[in-house]
RODO-2510 file (C-alpha; in nm, 4 decimals, decimal comma):
residues 495
     n   res          X          Y          Z
     1     m    -3,9229     0,5654    -4,6222
     2     d    -3,6529     0,7694    -4,4520
     3     s    -3,6963     1,0058    -4,1610
     4     y    -3,4258     1,2359    -4,0284
     5     q    -3,3542     1,3303    -3,6730
     6     f    -3,1479     1,6391    -3,5969
     7     m    -2,8209     1,5422    -3,4315
     8     n    -2,7872     1,6716    -3,0775
     9     p    -2,4679     1,8608    -2,9924
    10     v    -2,1895     1,6591    -2,8373
    11     p    -2,1908     1,7109    -2,4573
    12     d    -1,8907     1,8558    -2,2849
    13     a    -1,6236     1,5900    -2,2490
    14     e    -1,5556     1,6323    -1,8792
    15     d    -1,9238     1,6406    -1,7914
    16     a    -1,9720     1,3174    -1,9849
    17     i    -1,6882     1,1492    -1,7948
    18     e    -1,8075     1,2581    -1,4518
    19     e    -2,1733     1,1761    -1,5207
    20     f    -2,0603     0,8255    -1,6171
    21     d    -1,8679     0,8041    -1,2943
    22     f    -2,1322     0,9066    -1,0456
    23     r    -2,4821     0,8640    -1,1828
    24     n    -2,5393     0,6326    -1,4757
    25     q    -2,3677     0,3238    -1,3353
    26     k    -2,5467     0,1074    -1,0801
    27     d    -2,3759    -0,0054    -0,7623
    28     a    -2,4199    -0,3161    -0,5450
    29     i    -2,3060    -0,3150    -0,1812
    30     l    -2,3154    -0,6080     0,0609
    31     y    -2,2655    -0,4964     0,4207
    32     c    -2,1150    -0,7794     0,6316
    33     i    -2,1145    -0,7336     1,0111
    34     e    -1,9508    -0,9754     1,2531
    35     v    -2,1550    -1,0788     1,5566
    36     s    -1,9391    -1,1801     1,8529
    37     p    -1,9249    -1,1096     2,2284
    38     s    -1,6564    -0,8450     2,1716
    39     m    -1,8649    -0,6725     1,9009
    40     l    -2,1682    -0,6720     2,1346
    41     a    -1,9777    -0,5549     2,4423
    42     t    -2,0632    -0,2071     2,5692
    43     i    -1,7996     0,0443     2,4624
    44     n    -1,6496     0,2381     2,7529
    45     p    -1,9488     0,2098     2,9917
    46     a    -1,7932     0,4774     3,2173
    47     e    -1,8686     0,7378     2,9499
    48     a    -2,2411     0,6824     3,0008
    49     d    -2,2217     0,8880     3,3208
    50     d    -2,1990     1,2117     3,1204
    51     g    -2,5238     1,1475     2,9321
    52     t    -2,3806     0,9432     2,6443
    53     e    -2,5975     0,6415     2,5686
    54     p    -2,4107     0,3102     2,5983
    55     t    -2,3600     0,1374     2,2664
    56     s    -2,1674    -0,1459     2,1038
    57     a    -1,9607    -0,1856     1,7899
    58     a    -2,2279    -0,4090     1,6327
    59     r    -2,5009    -0,1503     1,6921
    60     v    -2,2875     0,1311     1,5497
    61     a    -2,2172    -0,0850     1,2437
    62     l    -2,5881    -0,1513     1,1852
    63     e    -2,6694     0,2182     1,2363
    64     s    -2,4073     0,3044     0,9741
    65     a    -2,5577     0,0524     0,7319
    66     y    -2,9060     0,1933     0,7925
    67     m    -2,7774     0,5486     0,7369
    68     m    -2,6239     0,4476     0,4035
    69     l    -2,9428     0,2624     0,3085
    70     q    -3,1565     0,5719     0,3715
    71     q    -2,9298     0,7927     0,1634
    72     r    -2,9061     0,5527    -0,1297
    73     i    -3,2800     0,4959    -0,1703
    74     i    -3,3082     0,8715    -0,2340
    75     s    -2,9924     0,9442    -0,4316
    76     q    -2,9509     0,6079    -0,6110
    77     p    -3,2785     0,4124    -0,5925
    78     s    -3,1721     0,1557    -0,8549
    79     d    -2,8712     0,0321    -0,6560
    80     a    -2,8675    -0,3023    -0,4767
    81     f    -2,8011    -0,3214    -0,1044
    82     g    -2,7738    -0,6172     0,1315
    83     i    -2,6866    -0,6815     0,4969
    84     l    -2,5216    -1,0070     0,6071
    85     l    -2,4546    -1,0972     0,9710
    86     f    -2,1898    -1,3634     1,0305
    87     g    -2,1249    -1,5360     1,3612
    88     t    -2,4933    -1,5488     1,4606
    89     k    -2,6736    -1,8342     1,6315
    90     d    -2,9469    -1,8296     1,3658
    91     q    -2,8723    -1,8902     0,9995
    92     t    -3,0617    -1,8369     0,6761
    93     d    -2,9278    -2,1443     0,4954
    94     p    -2,7765    -2,4540     0,6639
    95     a    -2,5141    -2,4580     0,3883
    96     y    -2,3713    -2,1329     0,5275
    97     e    -2,3203    -2,1881     0,8979
    98     s    -2,3690    -1,8856     1,1274
    99     c    -2,4626    -1,6565     0,8339
   100     l    -2,7886    -1,4621     0,8629
   101     m    -2,9124    -1,2478     0,5724
   102     l    -3,1005    -0,9492     0,7138
   103     m    -3,1450    -0,8168     0,3589
   104     d    -3,0770    -1,0035     0,0371
   105     l    -2,8586    -0,8228    -0,2143
   106     a    -3,1262    -0,6515    -0,4250
   107     v    -3,3043    -0,3200    -0,4686
   108     p    -3,4367    -0,2485    -0,1157
   109     e    -3,8062    -0,2928    -0,0437
   110     a    -3,9978    -0,0694     0,1969
   111     s    -4,0709    -0,3642     0,4272
   112     e    -3,6990    -0,4473     0,4557
   113     i    -3,6070    -0,0900     0,5458
   114     k    -3,8818    -0,0851     0,8083
   115     y    -3,7516    -0,4138     0,9523
   116     i    -3,3989    -0,2739     0,9978
   117     k    -3,5444     0,0328     1,1677
   118     e    -3,7443    -0,1849     1,4081
   119     i    -3,4305    -0,3791     1,5038
   120     l    -3,2494    -0,0565     1,5929
   121     e    -3,5415     0,0850     1,7922
   122     d    -3,6387    -0,2346     1,9785
   123     d    -3,3638    -0,3595     2,2124
   124     e    -3,5285    -0,6990     2,2579
   125     k    -3,5494    -0,7573     1,8846
   126     f    -3,1886    -0,6411     1,8456
   127     d    -3,0716    -0,8882     2,1110
   128     s    -3,2672    -1,1749     1,9526
   129     v    -3,1197    -1,1095     1,6072
   130     f    -2,7656    -1,0322     1,7257
   131     t    -2,7197    -1,3513     1,9268
   132     p    -2,3660    -1,4872     1,8769
   133     s    -2,3048    -1,8522     1,7999
   134     d    -2,1234    -2,0839     2,0373
   135     t    -1,8349    -2,1319     1,7913
   136     p    -1,6238    -1,8569     1,6271
   137     p    -1,7413    -1,7623     1,2767
   138     s    -1,5565    -1,8906     0,9714
   139     i    -1,4306    -1,6155     0,7399
   140     v    -1,4009    -1,8692     0,4582
   141     n    -1,7676    -1,9635     0,4926
   142     t    -1,8703    -1,5968     0,5161
   143     l    -1,6839    -1,5000     0,1991
   144     f    -1,8369    -1,7985     0,0186
   145     c    -2,1871    -1,6861     0,1230
   146     a    -2,1096    -1,3349    -0,0026
   147     n    -1,9792    -1,4847    -0,3264
   148     q    -2,3139    -1,6538    -0,3885
   149     q    -2,4996    -1,3265    -0,3329
   150     f    -2,2850    -1,1422    -0,5877
   151     n    -2,2835    -1,4365    -0,8272
   152     a    -2,6635    -1,4168    -0,8530
   153     k    -2,6278    -1,0525    -0,9632
   154     s    -2,3266    -1,1072    -1,1900
   155     g    -2,3263    -0,8674    -1,4862
   156     t    -2,6172    -0,6603    -1,3535
   157     y    -2,4179    -0,3959    -1,1645
   158     m    -2,1142    -0,2030    -1,2797
   159     f    -1,9596    -0,1665    -0,9336
   160     q    -1,9801    -0,4373    -0,6675
   161     r    -1,8374    -0,3906    -0,3196
   162     l    -1,8213    -0,5870     0,0036
   163     f    -1,8101    -0,3829     0,3267
   164     l    -1,6534    -0,6076     0,5923
   165     v    -1,6976    -0,4894     0,9547
   166     t    -1,5065    -0,6753     1,2270
   167     n    -1,2901    -0,6195     1,5340
   168     n    -1,1171    -0,9598     1,5191
   169     d    -0,7625    -0,9107     1,3927
   170     n    -0,6752    -1,2818     1,3855
   171     p    -0,9664    -1,5077     1,2827
   172     s    -0,7279    -1,7906     1,1927
   173     d    -0,8259    -2,1545     1,2227
   174     p    -0,5955    -2,4299     1,3539
   175     r    -0,6156    -2,5995     1,0144
   176     p    -0,3007    -2,5237     0,8102
   177     d    -0,4917    -2,4604     0,4866
   178     y    -0,7380    -2,2109     0,6422
   179     r    -0,5456    -1,8995     0,5387
   180     k    -0,4998    -2,0396     0,1874
   181     s    -0,8743    -2,1085     0,1639
   182     a    -0,9490    -1,7507     0,2724
   183     r    -0,7203    -1,6149    -0,0010
   184     t    -0,8973    -1,8381    -0,2532
   185     r    -1,2365    -1,6946    -0,1530
   186     v    -1,0980    -1,3416    -0,1865
   187     h    -0,9714    -1,4208    -0,5373
   188     d    -1,3131    -1,5663    -0,6257
   189     l    -1,4775    -1,2382    -0,5265
   190     f    -1,2263    -1,0390    -0,7277
   191     g    -1,2965    -1,2661    -1,0223
   192     l    -1,6586    -1,1469    -1,0081
   193     g    -1,5432    -0,7850    -0,9990
   194     v    -1,6147    -0,7389    -0,6265
   195     r    -1,3973    -0,4955    -0,4330
   196     i    -1,3519    -0,5587    -0,0594
   197     e    -1,3711    -0,2486     0,1627
   198     p    -1,2683    -0,3476     0,5197
   199     f    -1,3798    -0,1590     0,8311
   200     f    -1,1523    -0,2764     1,1115
   201     l    -1,2680    -0,1489     1,4519
   202     y    -1,0604    -0,1142     1,7650
   203     t    -1,0945     0,0384     2,1102
   204     e    -0,8417     0,1715     2,3564
   205     k    -0,8449    -0,1619     2,5411
   206     r    -0,8661    -0,3843     2,2318
   207     p    -0,6140    -0,2865     1,9580
   208     f    -0,6244    -0,4183     1,6019
   209     d    -0,3134    -0,5512     1,4248
   210     t    -0,3761    -0,5965     1,0514
   211     s    -0,0466    -0,7810     0,9992
   212     k    -0,1661    -1,0909     1,1868
   213     f    -0,4128    -1,2085     0,9222
   214     w    -0,5884    -0,9503     0,7088
   215     e    -0,2971    -0,7951     0,5190
   216     d    -0,2000    -1,1339     0,3799
   217     v    -0,5599    -1,2197     0,2862
   218     i    -0,7034    -0,8878     0,1636
   219     f    -0,3972    -0,7684    -0,0294
   220     s    -0,3718    -1,1001    -0,2139
   221     g    -0,6558    -0,9912    -0,4428
   222     y    -0,5360    -0,6385    -0,5192
   223     r    -0,2845    -0,5296    -0,7793
   224     s     0,0237    -0,3383    -0,6714
   225     d    -0,1143    -0,0071    -0,8035
   226     d    -0,4553    -0,0415    -0,6356
   227     y    -0,5365     0,1441    -0,3159
   228     v    -0,7231    -0,0114    -0,0251
   229     d    -0,7706     0,1512     0,3141
   230     i    -0,7107    -0,1031     0,5926
   231     q    -0,6327     0,1451     0,8694
   232     p    -0,8286     0,0454     1,1835
   233     i    -1,1013     0,2827     1,3023
   234     l    -1,1106     0,3917     1,6667
   235     i    -1,4621     0,3565     1,8022
   236     t    -1,5866     0,4875     2,1383
   237     a    -1,9234     0,5766     2,2856
   238     k    -1,8564     0,9456     2,2218
   239     q    -1,7090     0,8911     1,8752
   240     g    -1,9728     0,6621     1,7303
   241     l    -2,0132     0,9076     1,4429
   242     q    -1,6544     0,8440     1,3343
   243     m    -1,7428     0,5145     1,1695
   244     k    -2,0463     0,6730     1,0040
   245     a    -1,8146     0,9358     0,8590
   246     h    -1,5887     0,6608     0,7195
   247     v    -1,8893     0,4833     0,5688
   248     k    -2,0163     0,8060     0,4133
   249     a    -1,6731     0,8756     0,2638
   250     r    -1,6736     0,5361     0,0905
   251     q    -2,0267     0,5497    -0,0479
   252     t    -1,9039     0,6476    -0,3926
   253     p    -1,6870     0,3709    -0,5402
   254     r    -1,3219     0,4590    -0,5850
   255     h    -1,2243     0,3730    -0,9370
   256     a    -1,0408     0,5291    -1,2264
   257     i    -1,2615     0,7227    -1,4670
   258     f    -1,0051     0,6919    -1,7449
   259     s    -0,6878     0,4977    -1,8193
   260     v    -0,4623     0,6469    -2,0880
   261     p    -0,0946     0,6561    -2,1882
   262     l     0,1120     0,9524    -2,0696
   263     e     0,3451     1,0504    -2,3542
   264     i     0,6538     1,2078    -2,1982
   265     v     0,8397     1,2014    -2,5311
   266     p     0,5791     1,1552    -2,8085
   267     g     0,6482     0,8426    -3,0080
   268     k     0,9462     0,7391    -2,7924
   269     l     0,8582     0,7274    -2,4214
   270     s     0,5103     0,6525    -2,2849
   271     i     0,3820     0,5189    -1,9525
   272     g     0,0395     0,4135    -1,8265
   273     v    -0,1629     0,6320    -1,5894
   274     k    -0,5127     0,6276    -1,4423
   275     g    -0,7226     0,9361    -1,3718
   276     y    -0,9388     0,9927    -1,0654
   277     v    -1,1802     1,2621    -0,9474
   278     l    -1,0971     1,3467    -0,5863
   279     f    -1,3599     1,6172    -0,5379
   280     k    -1,6990     1,6113    -0,7068
   281     r    -2,0349     1,7497    -0,6098
   282     q    -2,2776     1,4585    -0,6043
   283     d    -2,6312     1,5741    -0,6744
   284     i    -2,9421     1,3845    -0,5733
   285     q    -3,0776     1,1735    -0,8541
   286     r    -3,4331     1,2383    -0,9678
   287     s    -3,6920     0,9931    -0,8429
   288     h    -3,8622     0,7467    -1,0755
   289     y    -4,2056     0,7755    -1,2296
   290     v    -4,4416     0,5152    -1,0835
   291     y    -4,7653     0,3640    -1,2082
   292     e    -5,0332     0,2896    -0,9522
   293     q    -5,3983     0,1911    -0,9754
   294     e    -5,6427     0,1800    -0,6879
   295     g    -5,5798    -0,1217    -0,4709
   296     e    -5,2623    -0,2213    -0,6548
   297     k    -4,8960    -0,1940    -0,5612
   298     a    -4,7027     0,0947    -0,7177
   299     v    -4,4503    -0,0151    -0,9802
   300     i    -4,1800     0,1774    -1,1651
   301     a    -4,3004     0,3035    -1,5032
   302     r    -4,0764     0,1985    -1,7905
   303     s    -4,0208     0,4488    -2,0717
   304     h    -3,9399     0,3780    -2,4354
   305     t    -3,8708     0,5809    -2,7500
   306     q    -4,1056     0,5667    -3,0470
   307     y    -4,0094     0,6950    -3,3931
   308     t    -4,2865     0,8515    -3,6041
   309     y    -4,3062     1,0101    -3,9479
   310     t    -4,5310     1,2959    -4,0617
   311     d    -4,5458     1,4180    -4,4218
   312     a    -4,4868     1,7957    -4,4243
   313     t    -4,7449     1,8723    -4,6988
   314     t    -5,0149     1,6638    -4,5338
   315     a    -4,9426     1,8259    -4,1981
   316     l    -4,9986     2,1768    -4,3406
   317     d    -5,3299     2,0733    -4,5014
   318     m    -5,4527     1,9109    -4,1802
   319     r    -5,3637     2,2144    -3,9685
   320     a    -5,5501     2,4380    -4,2162
   321     m    -5,8614     2,2312    -4,1446
   322     n    -5,7982     2,2545    -3,7670
   323     a    -5,7264     1,8829    -3,7547
   324     e    -5,4345     1,6918    -3,6109
   325     p    -5,1895     1,5627    -3,8747
   326     k    -5,1596     1,1878    -3,9056
   327     t    -4,8350     1,0255    -3,8004
   328     e    -4,6998     0,6869    -3,8942
   329     e    -4,4795     0,4766    -3,6679
   330     i    -4,1551     0,3610    -3,8268
   331     d    -3,8780     0,1244    -3,7280
   332     k    -3,5775     0,2617    -3,5418
   333     n    -3,3424     0,1445    -3,8191
   334     e    -3,5308     0,3585    -4,0729
   335     a    -3,4534     0,6808    -3,8830
   336     k    -3,1280     0,8575    -3,9661
   337     r    -2,9418     1,1472    -3,8129
   338     g    -2,8899     1,4649    -4,0087
   339     f    -2,8109     1,8353    -4,0089
   340     k    -3,0516     2,1042    -4,1237
   341     f    -2,8888     2,3216    -4,3911
   342     g    -3,1209     2,5989    -4,5063
   343     r    -3,4526     2,4356    -4,5914
   344     e    -3,2995     2,0956    -4,6527
   345     v    -3,1917     1,8202    -4,4176
   346     l    -2,8633     1,6502    -4,5022
   347     p    -2,8484     1,2879    -4,3794
   348     f    -2,5307     1,1390    -4,2350
   349     a    -2,4445     0,7745    -4,1844
   350     p    -2,3351     0,6697    -3,8324
   351     e    -1,9833     0,6033    -3,9646
   352     e    -1,9622     0,9574    -4,1056
   353     i    -2,0743     1,1138    -3,7774
   354     q    -1,8229     0,9032    -3,5859
   355     s    -1,5416     1,0094    -3,8194
   356     l    -1,6296     1,3766    -3,7608
   357     r    -1,6017     1,3298    -3,3854
   358     n    -1,2789     1,1296    -3,3952
   359     i    -0,9770     1,3577    -3,3617
   360     g    -0,7248     1,1101    -3,2250
   361     e    -0,6717     0,8434    -2,9624
   362     a    -0,7038     0,9155    -2,5913
   363     c    -0,3751     1,0209    -2,4318
   364     i    -0,1984     1,2807    -2,2176
   365     r     0,0833     1,4337    -2,4238
   366     i     0,3414     1,6603    -2,2587
   367     i     0,4231     1,9516    -2,4891
   368     g     0,6502     2,1560    -2,2634
   369     f     0,7557     2,2676    -1,9161
   370     k     0,7207     2,6020    -1,7374
   371     p     0,8351     2,7451    -1,4015
   372     i     0,5762     2,6887    -1,1311
   373     h     0,5552     3,0619    -1,0497
   374     l     0,3996     3,1190    -1,3943
   375     f     0,1067     2,8935    -1,3063
   376     d    -0,2026     3,1057    -1,2348
   377     p    -0,4526     2,9250    -1,0056
   378     s    -0,7304     3,1607    -1,1199
   379     y    -0,7244     2,9910    -1,4610
   380     n    -0,8499     2,6667    -1,3073
   381     m    -1,1737     2,6157    -1,5024
   382     r    -1,3004     2,2857    -1,3604
   383     p    -1,2277     2,0418    -1,0766
   384     s    -0,8939     1,8809    -1,1486
   385     y    -0,8127     1,5159    -1,2117
   386     f    -0,5556     1,3199    -1,0139
   387     i    -0,3366     1,0787    -1,2110
   388     y    -0,1394     0,7876    -1,0730
   389     p     0,0798     0,5320    -1,2546
   390     s    -0,0479     0,1938    -1,3677
   391     e     0,1571    -0,0989    -1,4975
   392     e    -0,1280    -0,2782    -1,6728
   393     d    -0,0116    -0,1785    -2,0232
   394     y     0,3390    -0,0377    -1,9703
   395     v     0,5937    -0,2137    -1,7479
   396     g     0,8082     0,0324    -1,5534
   397     s     0,5411     0,3031    -1,5401
   398     i     0,5649     0,3444    -1,1620
   399     r     0,9404     0,4062    -1,1659
   400     t     0,9245     0,6465    -1,4624
   401     f     0,6271     0,8320    -1,3147
   402     g     0,8178     0,8656    -0,9865
   403     a     1,1153     1,0171    -1,1693
   404     l     0,8901     1,2687    -1,3480
   405     h     0,7138     1,3533    -1,0214
   406     s     1,0428     1,4107    -0,8366
   407     s     1,1853     1,6224    -1,1194
   408     l     0,8834     1,8531    -1,1247
   409     l     0,9101     1,9074    -0,7483
   410     d     1,2893     1,9506    -0,7440
   411     e     1,2973     2,1891    -1,0413
   412     n     0,9874     2,3863    -0,9286
   413     k     0,8193     2,3390    -1,2645
   414     y     0,4934     2,2141    -1,4074
   415     a     0,4233     2,0436    -1,7392
   416     l     0,1886     2,1762    -2,0056
   417     a     0,0002     1,8891    -2,1677
   418     w    -0,2536     1,8068    -2,4363
   419     v    -0,5223     1,5908    -2,2725
   420     k    -0,7831     1,3694    -2,4352
   421     a    -0,9293     1,1616    -2,1538
   422     t    -1,1431     0,9244    -2,3638
   423     n    -1,1783     0,8461    -2,7318
   424     r    -1,5118     1,0319    -2,7483
   425     s    -1,4175     1,3357    -2,5387
   426     s    -1,2913     1,6729    -2,6582
   427     p    -0,9228     1,7565    -2,6005
   428     f    -0,8085     2,0406    -2,3770
   429     l    -0,4887     2,1983    -2,2482
   430     a    -0,3907     2,1199    -1,8904
   431     a    -0,1207     2,1930    -1,6370
   432     l     0,0384     1,8866    -1,4749
   433     v     0,1224     2,0002    -1,1215
   434     a     0,3044     1,7571    -0,8910
   435     c     0,2013     1,7355    -0,5253
   436     p     0,4229     1,5917    -0,2493
   437     e     0,3242     1,3244    -0,0008
   438     i     0,2058     1,4593     0,3359
   439     i     0,2190     1,2344     0,6434
   440     e     0,1002     1,3409     0,9881
   441     r     0,1172     1,1510     1,3133
   442     e    -0,2183     1,0840     1,4807
   443     n    -0,3083     0,8460     1,7641
   444     g     0,0500     0,7223     1,7767
   445     r     0,0551     0,6230     1,4068
   446     d     0,1722     0,7898     1,0874
   447     e    -0,1276     0,8614     0,8628
   448     q    -0,1090     0,9764     0,5040
   449     k    -0,2991     1,3010     0,4506
   450     q    -0,2037     1,3558     0,0872
   451     s    -0,0905     1,0985    -0,1664
   452     p     0,2020     1,1754    -0,3973
   453     g     0,0857     1,2231    -0,7523
   454     i     0,0129     1,4746    -1,0256
   455     f    -0,2952     1,6919    -1,0653
   456     v    -0,4281     1,7563    -1,4162
   457     i    -0,5687     2,1110    -1,4058
   458     k    -0,7601     2,2289    -1,7115
   459     q    -0,6291     2,5545    -1,8583
   460     p    -0,8075     2,8041    -2,0854
   461     f    -0,7054     2,8863    -2,4404
   462     a    -0,5963     3,2426    -2,5163
   463     d    -0,9359     3,3223    -2,6718
   464     d    -1,1098     3,2206    -2,3480
   465     i    -0,9434     3,4994    -2,1477
   466     r    -1,1091     3,8428    -2,1510
   467     d    -0,9910     4,1576    -1,9724
   468     f    -1,2283     4,4071    -1,8136
   469     p    -1,2048     4,7702    -1,9335
   470     a    -0,9253     4,9555    -1,7567
   471     q    -1,1282     5,2750    -1,6973
   472     p    -1,4979     5,3234    -1,6136
   473     h    -1,7104     5,4803    -1,8873
   474     n    -1,9116     5,7083    -1,6568
   475     d    -1,9904     5,7740    -1,2943
   476     i    -2,3376     5,6204    -1,2625
   477     k    -2,3554     5,4929    -0,9079
   478     g    -2,4776     5,1466    -0,8213
   479     i    -2,4040     4,9961    -1,1656
   480     p    -2,0726     4,8188    -1,2397
   481     y    -1,8848     5,0127    -1,5048
   482     f    -1,8294     4,7059    -1,7223
   483     c    -2,2094     4,6629    -1,7553
   484     l    -2,2596     5,0079    -1,9136
   485     a    -2,2593     5,0628    -2,2903
   486     t    -2,0252     5,3168    -2,4474
   487     h    -2,1438     5,6065    -2,6679
   488     e    -2,0192     5,4250    -2,9794
   489     q    -2,2041     5,1060    -2,8845
   490     i    -2,5308     5,2976    -2,8421
   491     l    -2,4931     5,4615    -3,1854
   492     l    -2,4307     5,1235    -3,3481
   493     t    -2,7712     5,0001    -3,2319
   494     f    -2,9433     5,2546    -3,4614
   495     i    -2,7547     5,1523    -3,7760
***
């Protein structure tokens, strides 16, 4: 017995890519905070005279973690979140010295969120939990503890990240193999797909030099074309919100949403590039349906799809007798997709539907160049993509991409390209506009404000552009002239 299901229209390609990026994939974040006398020291106590409450780097770090936790249980309730304190007097497991798990890496429970809130509101409880150990914490041991947390969730979450908060720029050990062991632990985390996001804190009296230890350890796990922000964050009593802003900016994982070849000369010269979304409105995800009986704990309701079959003739007879037609449950493999053509339904095999959707491999193909003054910003139809070279598949991509980028800037031109971001997405025309690197000096250091790269800006086809009438049709006040029907259009309605 065959049953046919009408095939839904293919969603817009860009929407499909961005939905994949921000909503459908689950994220796991382990927030690691160092506990030491310097992290617990009051920041600039003289500033408390103007009404600013005294605080410490450790408290600001926990407040930032709690802020992120509150936001994620609303926007992304299926994500895992954990908080690990290292350098504490207490420890959760003797195997991991000076490591205290405030929250295990899992979907947060209401009791755990309440416990974190109590620690922040009760100074005595905060002091009892954030009691530093007598010996300096071991970064190797901390990374190994984090590795075990992620290893238990291996394969469950698409994106896994470790937020490391510390103000110690040189946690080296006298042992000669300590730095090598730290690099090994970093590589172990990267082997599990975990990305390390460091938050290095410094004050005016206590600077932070990343070259002493962390650059050698953190960068050992990243590829040359990956980006990681290791710029230290200035933290003061008045600027406690600065770290929260950095945490909020990194809530969404930074990763490429597509990786395709860029064909500069089709069939002869291609390089590898990755595409990113720099600006995207992130909507709040809908909450889950829950099932709750009196006296029982509420649980998330699980939904499933059931395929049924109803004979059309029997259904008409049953409705004539004011009775509900009988349906029969069928197996999912018995249901087929099809198109309705007239009164008949034409079935299609999955291979046939896939062949209809396939119009070529994913790529960005340059089809020409134009002067930059001919580029009309008003034709920008959607948020643009940002592409950057990658040498995973094509060696020499960075150098060739740099030459293309420099040529576009020097010649004041942009490239017109045919873009197919993924194998299942629809192609579109786009303008490849190069942007220069912008560096500004702040707090005595040069900071990059804009990365060099190329923006992929979607362009409309000629049929997508419509001009408004040049002259108004009448003088009716209060109504835009292009909303009024002409005399000929009114007559056509009576024919």
